[in-house]
N, C-alpha and C positions, 0 to 999 in steps of 0.2 A: 495623643494622638495628634499628628499633623493633619492641616487640612488635606494635605495629598494623600494621605493614608486614609482618613475618613473617606476622601472622596473614592480612592480605589475600593475600599470596603463596601460602602454602598453599591458602588457599581457592580462589583462581585455578588453582593447579595441580589440586585435587582436582577443581573444575567443568570443567576440561579435559578431565581423564581421566574423568569422568563420563560427559561427552557421548559420548567413545568408546565407552562400555561400557553405553548405553543400550538399553533393550529395542528390539533389531532390529526387534521387530513393527512398529514405526513409522517403518521406515528404508524406503529405497528398494530394488527388487529386489535390485539387487547386491549392498548391504550385507546383505541378508538372508543371504546364503551365508556371511558371517562369524558366524552365531548358534553359540555354544556351550554346552554345559549349565551353567557358572557363570555364564553371563548371565541366568539366570534365578533366582538367588539374590541376595536384598538383602545377604547377608551379605559376597558378594562385591564389592559397593560400599563397604561400611562398612569391609571389611578394608583396601580399595585407599586410602582416607581414611586410615585408621590408619597404613599404611605411608610415605603421604607425609609426615604429620605426624612419623612417627617418623625418617624418614631427614633431614628440617630439623634436628631436635633433634640427630641425631648428626653432622651437618655442623657445626654450632655449639659442639660440645665442644670445649672448650680443650685444648692440647697435653699429652700426658700421660695423657690417659682414652681412648686408641684401642681399649683391649681392652672398657671399656665400650660404645664407640660401633659397634664390630663386634658386639656381642652383640646390642644392640639393632636392628641392621640385621638380622642374621641371624634372629632370633626374628620381627621384623614380617615379611620377606620369606617366611619359611617358614608363616607363620599363612596369608598370602595366598594363596601357591601351592598349601598343603594343601588350603584350599576350592578352589579349582578343580580340584585331582586329584581330592577327594572327589565334587564333583560329576559327575564322568564315571565314578564306580564304582557299583555297586548293592551291597545287601545289606549283609552284615558288614564288607565290604570298605571299601563308604564310611563306615559308621559309624565305623570303625577310623581313617580319614583325617581326618574332621572332627574326632573326639576328638583327634588329633596337632594339628589346626590351633587347638584350643582351648588345648591346652597350651602351643603356642609363642605366643599370645596371651599366657597368663599369665605367660609366660616374660618378655615384652617388658613388660607391666606391672610386674612384678618390677625389672627393669632400671631402668624410669622411675621407681619409688620410689627405686631406690638414688641417681639422680640427683638427686632433690629433697632426699633426706636429706644427701647431698654439698652443696647449693648449686649444682649444675652447670645446673639448667635452672630458669626462673621457676616460680613456683607455678602461674599462669594456664596457661602454656604446659605444663606437667607435667600438670595436672589435665586439660587439655584431650584432650591424648592418652591419659590413664587413661579417662576417659569413653568414648572412641572403642574404646579395647582392651576396655572390661565390655560395651560393646554386643557386639562381636564374640563375646566369650566367651558372653554370654548367648543369644546367637541362635542360636551352634553347641550349646549345651547343649540348645536344644529340639530341633535336627535330629539330632543324635547322643547319645541319651540313654545312660546307663552301662548296660554289661552287665550282666544278671541274674546272680547269684551262680549256679553251677552247683550242680543237685541231687544229691543223694546217693544 
């Protein structure tokens, strides 16, 4: 599969998934019942796009790099799922889940950087994934600021 075909395929998958997770307020009455808290977060859609891209990269890794493929999949899946879980929580629990999601996005980014350094993913594809993961991390940084140091 060429880079353009891969890019088009990932975009198509992401657009399909995005259409399934669009803001339900614009949907019919029956679809309104499928609204969950994470649907209100833009970071959820960005994390979903990063997940699709990461999965595509993992699928295309050569034999012998299964550990890196698994790690990339697990970290990107966890970032995505932690966003959804955090959206359903409140207070400190919400912030903790969103911070975990940010850490997982950073782990997926480190894995992608390793793949780039090893020449296992094209620069264009790797940088595209890194851009999406950086967006996820930045959005989560705003949603879940670091805890303040405890006062003595």
